[in-house]
NUBAVO-729624 format. One record per residue (C-alpha): x, y, z; residue in three letters. Coordinates in steps of 0.25 Angstrom, whole numbers, padded with zeros to 4 digits, always signed. Layout:
<atoms>
XYZala ...
</atoms>
This chain:
<atoms>
+0408-0012+0082met +0419-0022+0085ala +0414-0036+0083pro +0415-0047+0094val +0429-0052+0091ile +0436-0060+0102ala +0452-0059+0102val +0460-0067+0111asp +0475-0064+0112arg +0478-0078+0118lys +0472-0085+0107ala +0480-0093+0096ala +0473-0085+0085ser +0480-0072+0082pro +0472-0059+0085leu +0470-0055+0070his +0464-0069+0068arg +0455-0068+0079gln +0450-0054+0074val +0448-0060+0060tyr +0441-0072+0065asp +0432-0064+0074gly +0427-0055+0062tyr +0426-0066+0052arg +0417-0074+0062thr +0409-0061+0064ala +0407-0059+0050ile +0403-0073+0046leu +0394-0075+0058gly +0386-0063+0054gly +0390-0054+0066asn +0397-0044+0056leu +0389-0041+0044arg +0393-0036+0030ala +0396-0021+0029gly +0398-0020+0045gln +0409-0011+0049arg +0420-0017+0058val +0429-0009+0067pro +0442-0003+0063ser +0455-0012+0066thr +0459-0001+0077arg +0445-0002+0084ala +0444-0017+0084leu +0458-0018+0089ala +0455-0009+0100leu +0442-0016+0103glu +0449-0030+0104leu +0461-0024+0112gly +0471-0030+0102ile +0481-0024+0092ser +0476-0018+0079arg +0486-0027+0071ile +0478-0040+0072pro +0465-0033+0069val +0471-0027+0056leu +0476-0041+0052glu +0462-0046+0054ala +0455-0035+0046tyr +0465-0037+0035asp +0461-0052+0034gln +0446-0049+0035leu +0447-0039+0024leu +0456-0048+0015ala +0445-0060+0017glu +0434-0050+0013gly +0427-0050+0027tyr +0430-0035+0029phe +0430-0024+0019glu +0436-0010+0021ser +0430+0003+0016gln +0440+0014+0016thr +0436+0025+0026gly +0425+0017+0031ala +0431+0005+0038gly +0430-0010+0038thr +0418-0018+0036phe +0413-0032+0035val +0413-0036+0020ser +0400-0033+0013thr +0404-0044+0002ser +0403-0055+0012leu +0392-0066+0009pro +0380-0065+0018asp +0386-0073+0030gln +0376-0067+0040ser +0366-0067+0046pro +0362-0080+0039his +0373-0089+0042asn +0376-0085+0056gly +0361-0084+0060his +0357-0097+0053arg +0365-0105+0063ala +0359-0098+0074asn +0345-0101+0069arg +0349-0116+0067val +0354-0116+0081asn +0341-0111+0086leu +0333-0122+0079val +0343-0133+0084leu +0342-0128+0099ser +0327-0129+0100gly +0317-0119+0105pro +0321-0107+0112arg +0312-0103+0124glu +0308-0089+0126val +0298-0083+0136ser +0283-0086+0135arg +0281-0071+0136arg +0289-0068+0123ser +0281-0080+0116met +0268-0073+0119arg +0272-0061+0111val +0268-0062+0097pro +0280-0061+0087leu +0281-0048+0080phe +0274-0049+0067glu +0281-0041+0056asn +0268-0039+0048val +0267-0031+0036ser +0259-0020+0041trp +0270-0016+0052leu +0282-0015+0042arg +0281-0002+0034gly +0278+0013+0034trp +0266+0018+0028gly +0251+0020+0028pro +0243+0014+0039phe +0255+0009+0048asn +0249+0013+0062gln +0263+0014+0068ser +0267+0026+0060gln +0266+0041+0062leu +0267+0054+0054ala +0281+0055+0057phe +0282+0066+0046glu +0275+0075+0056his +0284+0072+0068phe +0292+0085+0073pro +0306+0079+0070phe +0313+0092+0071gln +0308+0095+0085ile +0310+0080+0090trp +0324+0080+0084ser +0328+0093+0091ser +0322+0088+0104leu +0331+0075+0102val +0343+0084+0099thr +0341+0093+0111arg +0339+0081+0121ser +0351+0074+0116ser +0360+0086+0117lys +0355+0088+0132asn +0357+0074+0136leu +0363+0073+0150arg +0371+0061+0156thr +0358+0057+0164asn +0350+0056+0151asp +0359+0045+0146leu +0356+0036+0158his +0344+0028+0161tyr +0332+0037+0164gly +0320+0035+0173asp +0312+0022+0168ala +0299+0030+0169leu +0305+0039+0159gly +0310+0054+0157ser +0303+0063+0167glu +0301+0074+0158pro +0294+0065+0148leu +0285+0059+0158arg +0281+0073+0162lys +0278+0077+0148ala +0270+0064+0146ile +0262+0066+0159ala +0258+0080+0154ile +0254+0076+0140tyr +0246+0064+0146leu +0239+0072+0156arg +0236+0083+0146thr +0233+0075+0133ala +0228+0062+0138arg +0222+0065+0152ala +0231+0054+0158val +0233+0055+0173arg +0248+0055+0175cys +0261+0060+0181glu +0275+0059+0176pro +0278+0049+0186glu +0268+0039+0181gln +0273+0039+0167ile +0283+0029+0161met +0290+0031+0148ile +0292+0018+0140val +0296+0014+0126gly +0282+0015+0120gly +0268+0010+0123ser +0273-0004+0120gln +0282-0004+0132gln +0272+0003+0140ala +0262-0009+0138leu +0273-0019+0141glu +0276-0012+0154ile +0262-0011+0158ser +0259-0025+0155cys +0271-0030+0164arg +0267-0021+0175val +0252-0024+0175leu +0250-0038+0170leu +0254-0052+0175asp +0254-0065+0165pro +0240-0070+0164gly +0233-0057+0167asn +0221-0054+0158ser +0222-0041+0151val +0211-0033+0143trp +0216-0029+0129met +0208-0022+0118glu +0203-0030+0107glu +0208-0026+0097pro +0221-0021+0104gly +0235-0017+0102tyr +0243-0030+0098arg +0256-0026+0105leu +0248-0024+0119thr +0243-0038+0116arg +0257-0044+0114asn +0262-0038+0127ile +0250-0044+0135leu +0252-0057+0128ser +0267-0057+0132ala +0263-0054+0147ala +0254-0067+0146asn +0242-0059+0149cys +0228-0064+0145arg +0223-0053+0135ile +0208-0051+0136val +0204-0044+0122pro +0193-0034+0126val +0185-0029+0114pro +0186-0014+0109val +0173-0007+0104asp +0170+0007+0100lys +0171+0011+0115glu +0185+0005+0117gly +0188-0007+0126leu +0176-0015+0130asn +0178-0015+0145val +0165-0023+0147ala +0170-0034+0138ala +0183-0034+0145gly +0177-0036+0158ile +0168-0047+0153lys +0180-0054+0147lys +0190-0053+0159phe +0187-0043+0169arg +0199-0045+0178lys +0209-0042+0168ala +0222-0036+0173arg +0223-0024+0163ala +0217-0018+0150ala +0226-0013+0139phe +0218-0002+0131val +0220+0009+0121thr +0208+0018+0125pro +0211+0031+0118ser +0213+0025+0104his +0211+0010+0105gln +0221+0002+0097tyr +0218-0002+0086pro +0203+0001+0085leu +0205+0016+0089gly +0193+0016+0099val +0193+0026+0110thr +0188+0020+0123met +0176+0027+0128thr +0175+0034+0142ile +0165+0023+0147ser +0175+0012+0143arg +0187+0019+0149arg +0179+0020+0162met +0175+0005+0162gln +0189+0001+0159leu +0195+0009+0171leu +0184+0004+0180asp +0187-0010+0176trp +0202-0008+0179ala +0199-0003+0193gln +0189-0014+0196ser +0198-0026+0192val +0212-0019+0196gly +0216-0019+0181gly +0225-0010+0173trp +0222-0002+0160ile +0234+0000+0151val +0230+0012+0142glu +0238+0013+0129asp +0236+0027+0124asp +0245+0025+0111tyr +0240+0036+0101asp +0229+0044+0109ser +0235+0058+0105glu +0228+0057+0091phe +0213+0059+0091arg +0206+0065+0079tyr +0192+0067+0082glu +0192+0071+0097ser +0202+0075+0108met +0211+0064+0113pro +0204+0055+0123ile +0209+0055+0137ala +0216+0043+0142ser +0210+0031+0150leu +0221+0033+0160gln +0215+0047+0163gly +0202+0041+0168leu +0209+0031+0177asp +0206+0034+0192his +0211+0021+0196tyr +0226+0021+0190ser +0223+0008+0182arg +0228+0014+0169val +0242+0013+0163ile +0243+0023+0152tyr +0252+0021+0140ile +0256+0031+0129gly +0266+0032+0118thr +0273+0042+0110phe +0274+0033+0098ser +0262+0039+0091lys +0264+0053+0094val +0279+0055+0093val +0285+0043+0086phe +0286+0027+0088pro +0301+0026+0089ser +0301+0035+0101leu +0297+0023+0110arg +0292+0032+0121ile +0279+0028+0128gly +0274+0030+0142tyr +0265+0024+0153ile +0257+0031+0163val +0257+0022+0175ile +0248+0023+0188pro +0257+0028+0199leu +0257+0015+0208asp +0262+0007+0196leu +0274+0016+0191val +0284+0008+0199glu +0279-0005+0193arg +0280+0001+0179phe +0293+0007+0182phe +0299-0007+0187ala +0294-0014+0174val +0299-0004+0165arg +0313-0004+0172his +0313-0019+0168leu +0311-0016+0154met +0320-0004+0151asp +0326+0007+0159leu +0318+0018+0151gly +0316+0025+0138ser +0326+0034+0130ser +0328+0046+0138arg +0332+0055+0126leu +0319+0053+0119tyr +0311+0055+0132gln +0318+0068+0133thr +0315+0072+0119val +0300+0067+0120leu +0298+0075+0133ala +0303+0088+0126ala +0294+0085+0114phe +0282+0085+0123met +0286+0096+0133asn +0289+0106+0121glu +0276+0104+0115gly +0280+0096+0103his +0273+0083+0107phe +0259+0090+0108ala +0261+0098+0095arg +0265+0085+0088his +0253+0078+0093ile +0244+0089+0088arg +0250+0089+0074arg +0250+0074+0073met +0235+0073+0077arg +0232+0082+0065leu +0241+0074+0055val +0235+0060+0060tyr +0221+0065+0060gly +0222+0069+0045gln +0228+0055+0042arg +0218+0048+0050arg +0207+0056+0043ser +0213+0052+0029ala +0214+0038+0033leu +0199+0037+0037val +0195+0044+0025glu +0203+0035+0016gly +0197+0022+0022ile +0183+0028+0021arg +0185+0031+0006arg +0192+0018+0002glu +0184+0008+0011phe +0171+0015+0014gly +0163+0007+0025asp +0171-0006+0022arg +0182-0002+0032met +0178+0003+0046glu +0187+0014+0053ile +0190+0013+0068leu +0198+0021+0077gly +0201+0033+0068ala +0198+0044+0079glu +0212+0043+0085ala +0226+0038+0084gly +0235+0034+0072leu +0227+0023+0067his +0213+0018+0064leu +0207+0005+0061val +0200+0001+0048ala +0193-0012+0048thr +0191-0022+0037leu +0179-0030+0032pro +0176-0043+0037lys +0184-0054+0031gly +0197-0046+0028met +0210-0049+0035arg +0218-0037+0039asp +0232-0044+0041arg +0231-0049+0027glu +0228-0035+0021ile +0239-0029+0030ala +0249-0038+0024arg +0246-0035+0010ile +0245-0020+0014ala +0259-0021+0020gly +0265-0026+0007ser +0260-0013+0001gln +0265-0003+0011asn +0252-0001+0018leu +0252-0004+0033trp +0238-0009+0037leu +0239-0014+0052trp +0228-0026+0053pro +0218-0024+0064leu +0216-0039+0067ser +0229-0042+0075pro +0224-0032+0086ser +0214-0042+0090tyr +0216-0053+0100leu +0203-0060+0096gly +0200-0070+0085gln +0191-0061+0077asn +0198-0048+0075pro +0194-0036+0066arg +0201-0034+0053his +0206-0020+0049gly +0218-0011+0049phe +0224-0002+0059ile +0228+0010+0050leu +0238+0020+0055gly +0237+0033+0048phe +0249+0041+0055gly +0259+0040+0044ser +0251+0042+0032thr +0249+0056+0027pro +0235+0060+0023val +0238+0061+0008pro +0243+0047+0008asp +0231+0041+0015met +0221+0039+0004pro +0231+0031-0004asp +0235+0022+0008ala +0220+0019+0010val +0218+0016-0004arg +0229+0006-0004arg +0223+0000+0009met +0210-0002+0001arg +0217-0008-0011asp +0224-0018-0002ile +0212-0022+0006ile +0204-0023-0007ala +0215-0032-0013ser +0213-0043-0003val +0205-0055-0008lys +0190-0054-0005asp +0191-0040+0000ser +0177-0034+0003pro +0184-0020+0000leu 
</atoms>
């Protein structure tokens, strides 16, 4: 890439000097880094609209002074032998200027969002990291062939902006899947393709909620949902979760006229509870009676190990009060960044308008690939295969915990999904143990940050998706040793 060099034919300084000064300033200021390739003299002359001769003179001077180095057959580069003139020198001045200029104002909305905490249990690949899948079982050849086929068959129209609701073939495939496998009441025109469940939650929040609205949220619950609601300046009403799921009666007692409830009824995050039918009916009746909304996040319901998949809450809704959210992050792969919202028909235009403000749609290529993956049967086969793989890994983790900890650690939510919860005895702090474990390449996600209240339960949210069965016993033993090493540990 040609650097930003301004040349002025009317200036007193000759053109070769202007090119030389431009490069020298860019290198010393840190905009060009050691080892970075620079354009050929011919290309730069064409870019600047000047003769090649002054560019050759400038390059010769920069080579002579050691700013450039030439590699035969490869081109010209910023010298790798220069001292580290950036980013420290260039950026230090900027930091000083920021301090001297006083406080810099940002929006109150952004200040309500907690800063991203780069904690140890989020940093690595390995046992118990709940965001990781069994990628070694993904049908890479099939997916690659579909990507190749879709790329070869691109038309001019495919390169333009698509429908902000998403690709129609993909929406049709999702509608068939949801009606069949999740008992969701939907048609393709109710489905919006989005960039994962996180964007789906953000759009739903913008459409349904105003600043100051009270909102029910599961306690404990999904931390990123809590951040979205905090950023929207909503009053979060933590509603306890028990063995039947969200305690609707407790929510009504705390604040009956909440605007919405955000729930994970099929596999509650993080405790893994499945909401009973009686609680589901109570929740639907509550929403209808107060004119409230229910946002159902169905993030990993495809994987159940002791029963058939549980039907969606939305499928029981006769009042059109449920917004249903799903994602392909757990069943395909996370970087695909494709999720979906099933929207009540009378709200589709509102959701469309808000989505259009945020972006103009997801990648058309990967929507085409995913639609083919589903329509040709690969998606259903992959889910069936992965259900067996994850079921075996989940059983190995449960057996390992029981063998190493006995009844000193309670296991919760092991019937479904890609994680379970293992609780700690009273007095033990999960974040402290998680930090120690992270330094030893063991990724224990603490349970306590999922609570909004002052008396959280301590334990770990243990993902088992990426740990093969033969490796599980050793991983559990390592967890046992780390916990036992903590001062005053009762284990």
